[in-house]
N, C-alpha and C positions, 0 to 999 in steps of 0.2 A: 402551541402545545408542546410540552417537554417530551423529549425522546422516551423517557421512562413512562410517561402517561400514554404515549402512542403504543408502546410495546404492551403495556397493561391492557389498553383498550382492544388491541388486536387479539390478545390472549382471551379476554373476556368474551369477545365476539365468537371466537372459535369454540370456547367452552359452552356458550349458549347454544350454538349449532349442534354440538355433540349431545348436550342435554335434551334438546328437542328430538333428535334422532333416537336417543335412549328412551324418551317418554313415549314416542309412538311405538317403538319396538316393545316396550313394556305393556302398553295397551293391547297390542296384538297378541303378546304372550299370555296375558291374563285371559283374553277372550278365547285363545286356543286352549288354555288349561280348563276353562269353564266348559267348553264343548267336549273336551276329552273326558271330563268328569261325567257329563251327561251320557257320552257314548258308553262309558262303563256302566252307568245306571241302566241305560237302554238295553245293553247286553243282558243284564240281569232280568229286566222286564220281559225281553223277548224270550229268555229261557223259561220264565214263568208262564208267559202266554203259550209257549209251545207245550208245556206240561198240561195247561188247561185244555188245549185242543186234543191232546192224547186222552186225557180223562173224558173229554166230550165224546170221542170215538168209542171209548170203552162203554160208555153209557148207551150209545145208540146201537152198537154192535152186539154187546153182551147183556144189555139191560141191567148193568151194574149200578144200583142206586147209590152205592158209596162213592162213585165217581163224581156225582153231583156235589157231595159233601166236600170232596177234595178240591173241586173247582171253586166252591164258595170260600174255602180256607185260603186258597192261593189268591183269590180276588181281594180278600180282606188284607192279606199280607202285602200285596202289591199296592193297595191304596195307602197303607201305612208308610211304605217305602217312598211313595210319591209325595205324601204329606211331609215326610222328614226332609226330602231333598227338593222340596218345592221351589225354593229360591234359585238353586243351581239350575234346575230344569227350566224355570221361567227365563233366566238370563240366557240359556242356551237356545231354546226353541221358541221363546216368546210366550206370553200369557195366553194368547188365543189358542195356540196348539196344545198348551197344557190343559186348558179348559176342555178342548175337544177330546183329549185323551181321557180325562176324568169322566166326560160324558159317555164315551164308548164303554168305559169300565162300568159305569152305573147302569147303563142299559143292559150290558151283558149280565151284571149281577142280578138285575130285576128279572131277566129271563130265567136265570137259574132258580131264583126263589119261586117264580110262577110255575115252573116245571115240577119243582119239588112238592108244591101244594096241590098240583093236579095229578092225580094218580093215573088218569087215562092217557093214552098215547094219541097225540094229534100230529098228523103229518105236517100241517102248515106251521104249527108252533115249532116243531123240530127244524123245519127249513129256516124259519126266521132265526132260531137259536144258532144254527150253523153259520148263517150269513153274518150275524153280529159278531160271532167269534172270529170269523175270517176277516171281517172289516177291522176289528181291534188289532189283529196280528199284522195285517197289511199296513194299517196306519202306523203302528209302532215301527215296522221295518222301514217304511218310507221316511219317517222322521230320522231314524238312525242313519240311513244312507245319506240323507241331506246333511246331517251334522258331520258325518265323516268327510263328505265332500267339502263342507265348510272349513274343517280343520286343514284339509289339503290346500284349499284356497288361501287360508290365512298364512300357512307356511310359505306358499309361493309368493304371496304379496309381501310378506315380511322379508323374504330373501331379496326381492327386487328393491324394496324400500331401503334395506340396509346397504345393498350394492350401490344404488344411485346416491344415497345419502353419504356414503363413504367418499365417493368421488367428488360430490358437491363440497363436502367439508375440506377435502384435500385441495380442490381447485380454489376455494375461497381462501384457505390458509396460504396457498402459494401466491395468490393475487395480493392479499393484504401484506404478506411478508415482503413481496417484491416491491410494493408501493412504498412501504416504510423503509426498506433497505435502500431504495433508490434515493429517497429523500435524505437519508443519512449519508449515502455515498456522495451525493451532490455537494452536501455541506463539507464533507471530508476533502473532496477534490478542490473546492474553493480554498479551504485552509491550506492544502498542499501547494496550490498555486501561489497563495500569498506568502507562504514560508519560502518557496523557491525565489519569488520575486525579492523578498527581503534579503535572502542570501546573495543575490546578484546586485544588491545595492539599490533596488528600486523600491521605494517606500510609499507607493500609492495605496490608497484605501480600496477596499472592496465595497462598492456601493450597490451592485446589482443584485445582491442576495440578501433578503430580509427574512429572518427566521426567529420565531419566538421560543425555540427550544434551546438546549444547552449549547448547540453549535453556534447559534446566533450570538450567545454571550461570549463564546470563545473567539469568534470572528471579530466581535466588537473589541475584545481585549487585545487581539493581535493588531487591529487597526490603530488602537491607542498606542500600542508598543511601537508600531511602524512610524506613527507620527512623532513619538518621542525620539526614536532612533534617527529620524530625519533631522530633527532639531539638534540632537547631539552630534550628528555627523557634520552639520554645518558649523557647529561650534568647534569640533575637532579639526575640520579642514582649515577654519580660520586660524586656530591656534598653531596648526602645523605650518601654515603659510608664514605666520609671524615668527615661529621658531626657525623655519628655513631661511627667512629673510635675515634673522639675527645671526645664524650660522654663516650665511653667505657674506654678510657685512663684516663679521669678525674675521672670516677667512681672508677676504679681500684685503682688509686692513692689515692683517698679520703678514700676508704675503708681500704686500706693497711697501710696508713700513721699513723692512730691512734694506732693500735696494735704495729707497728714497733717503733713508738715514745715511747710507754710504755716500750717495750723490751729494747730500747736504754737507757731510763732513769733508769730502774731497773739495767741494766748491769753497768751503770756508778756508781750508788749508791753502788752496790755490790763491785765494785773495790775500791771505795773511802773509804767505811766504813767496808771493809772486816775484819780488825783487831779488830774492836770494836763490830762486829755483833756476836751474839750468834749463835749456830748451828741451833736453832729453827728459828731465823730470816732469816738465810741463806736459810733454806728449804722453808720458806714462799715466799721469793723472787723468788726462783726457780719455785715454784708452780704458781706464777703469770706469770712468763715467759712462763711456759707450757700452762697456760690458754690463753695467748695472741697468742701462737703458734696454739693452737686448733682453736682459732677465725680466724686466717689467713687461716688455712686448710679449715674451713667451707666456707670462702669467695671464695677460689679457687675452692672448690667442686661445689658451686652454679654457679660459673662462667663457669666451665666445663659443668655442666648440661645445662646451657643456650646456650653455643656455640656449644656443641656436644651432643644433646639430645640422650638418649638411645633409641634404636629401640624398638618399642612397640610390646609386645607379645599379639596379639589380640585373644580373646576368647569370646565365647558366655556367657554373664553374665547378672545377674539381678541387676539393678541399686539400688534397695532398700537394697539388701544385702551389697553392697559396701558402701552405706551411713551409715548403722548401724555399719559396721566395723570401719569406720572413727570416728564415734561418740564414739565408745567404746575405741578407742585409746586416744581420747581427754577428756574422762570423768573426770579424776582426775583434769586436768587443768580447766575444766568447774566448778567443785565443789569448787576448791580453789578460783576461781575468782567470785564466787557467781553468776554464769550465769545459768539461767534455760533454758531448752530445750523443744521446742514444735515441734513435728513431725507430718507432714501431708503427709504421703506417699500414693501415688496413688495405687489403687488395679488393679490387672490383667494388669500391664504394659508389653508391649512387651519386649523381651530381647534385649540387646545391644551387639555390637561386639567391645570390649574394652580390654585394658590392665588394669586389676583390680588394680594392685599396683600403676600405674601411676595416675589413676583417684582418687584413695584413697589419694595419695600424694596431688593432687589438692584440694580435700575436706578438708584435714587436714590443708593445708595452708590457705584456706578461713576461716575455723573455728578459727584458731589462730589469723588471722587478726581481726575477729569479736570480739574475747575476748579482744584483745588489745584496740579495739575501745570503749569497755564498761568498763572503769576504775573502776566504782563503781557498777559493776554488771548490769544485764539486762536480756533480753530474746533473745535467739537464736532460730530462726525458720528455719527448713529445710523442704522443700516440693518437692515432685516429681509428675509430671503430664505428660500427653500425649500432644505433640505439636499440634498446631492448624491445621497443614496440615496432621496430622496422620502419618507422616513419621519420627518423632523425639520424643525424651523424654527430658523433661526439668527438671533441678534441680535448685531450688531457695534456696539461703543461705541469710537470712535476720538477721540483728542485730538492736538493739535499741540504738546504740552508738551515738557519737557526729556527725557523718556524715563526708563527704569529701567536701571541698570547690569546687565550680563549676569549678574554673580555674585549678584545679588539675585533674579533671576527664579525660581529653583528654590525660594525661600523665601517667595514673595510671598503664598501662601495659608496660611502657618504662623501659628498664634496668637501674638499679641504682637509680630509682626514688622511694622515700619513704616519707611517711608522718609521720614516727616514729622518725625522727631525727637520732641520733647516735644509736638508738636501733634496726635498721634494715639495711639489705644490699641492699634492693631495687631490688632483683633478684627473689624473690618468685613468685610474680604475673607474671613476664616476663616468668619464667619457666612454670608456670601453663598455660599461654596463648599459649605457644608453644606446650604443651602436648595436649590441646584441639584441636588446629589446626591440629596436626598430626592425630587426630582421626576423622577428617572431620567435626568437630563441631564448635560451636561459644561460646564465653564467653563475657558478657557485664555487665556493672555496672550502677546502678542508685543510687543517694544519695541525701538526704536532710539534710542540716545542722541542728543539734539538734534533728533530728528524726530518723536517721539511714541510713544504706546502704544495698542495695540488689545486690548480684551477681547472674546472671542467666547463667547456663550452658545448652547448647542445643546439644544433641548428636543424630546421626542417628540410627534408630532401626536396628535390625539384619535382613539382607537379605541373605538367604541361597545361592541363585544363585550368587549374586554379591560377597559375601564374599568367596565363594569357588574359584572364579576366581582370587581373590586377594591373596589367600594363596600361 
């Protein structure tokens, strides 16, 4: 069932309950109004009956013959009132009580007619006359009291019905709303889990939840999207592998071609001019071949470092000591290149869990690149500081060199990408990137043409519990 239909059904159910409560309340209200109308009529009847009894007393005490005529007129008036309001009275007190009331009135009226026709005074007739008048009044009063009590009972019953009905409707509405909301929330949670799973690269389908509502359609659509993304990811990974292989092959071919060409040319010259070359020239040519061979070995070594990075020997270290050691190794190069050093090393920095030699290698590589960027000298700034979240330490390496063009920044860590032309292999930053990643850190670059470049390394601080588990 669709969510919209579920909500409509729950609303219809609650409306039906409210209408039923309203129906019963209306029934009680109508009955109460009927009884109230009878009470009003009964009050008038009782007033008439009271006047009849007063006229009756006047007749017996003062022998006033006109009192009988008054009684007869009031009886006729009362009968007419009862006939006019007969339906309301019948609904209020029932047809049986209405017939009894009419019977009492008829008997009382017949007694009045009998007394008027008989001029002599008869004690027994007078006693019967009084008794029937008293019975009529008492019957009317009894019915009136009963109806008043009935009104009170209806009011009390209606109050209870409305009270319990209100809470029943509230409880039902809460239960139904909770049931529907839980069904909706369960579907939403599944959708959330699926979305989070997709965001983490897990493209598994949701099979355990089957729903015929809109959420079921959404989940099915997300499952389809997940399957399509998985297929696209496989294609993308494959294409990236092919692209990386192409870049790697092109890079290796490019880097090895130059020294191989040089070796080939030297070998050809050596063979062609062997007879005319002096021993000194021959040695120089061999040294050149050796130099080109060393260059090839360096390229291969960097390539191996990139493809099969050495396992890091992680130990608890102070980053400032590693920075100072890297600067000490590069001090001669800095002096020769007329590059000044400005150190801003943070105090009381927490220790790191690092391979000191590998981080030193990264820093030496960054310092070397900075020196190459400052052809005519400049300032190298190295700063260490605590990360903003308090869980990392940052190392900034800044130079005042020529900067890196913006279009090159996105490729700066790609293998065999170099801004030095034939002067570099393009593997140094790639190897550095891999080392930092293996340490659970990050490395990023910012650069402004003509102003300089900043490399920022961020490494996690030492956590004794975590690092013990990782050993």
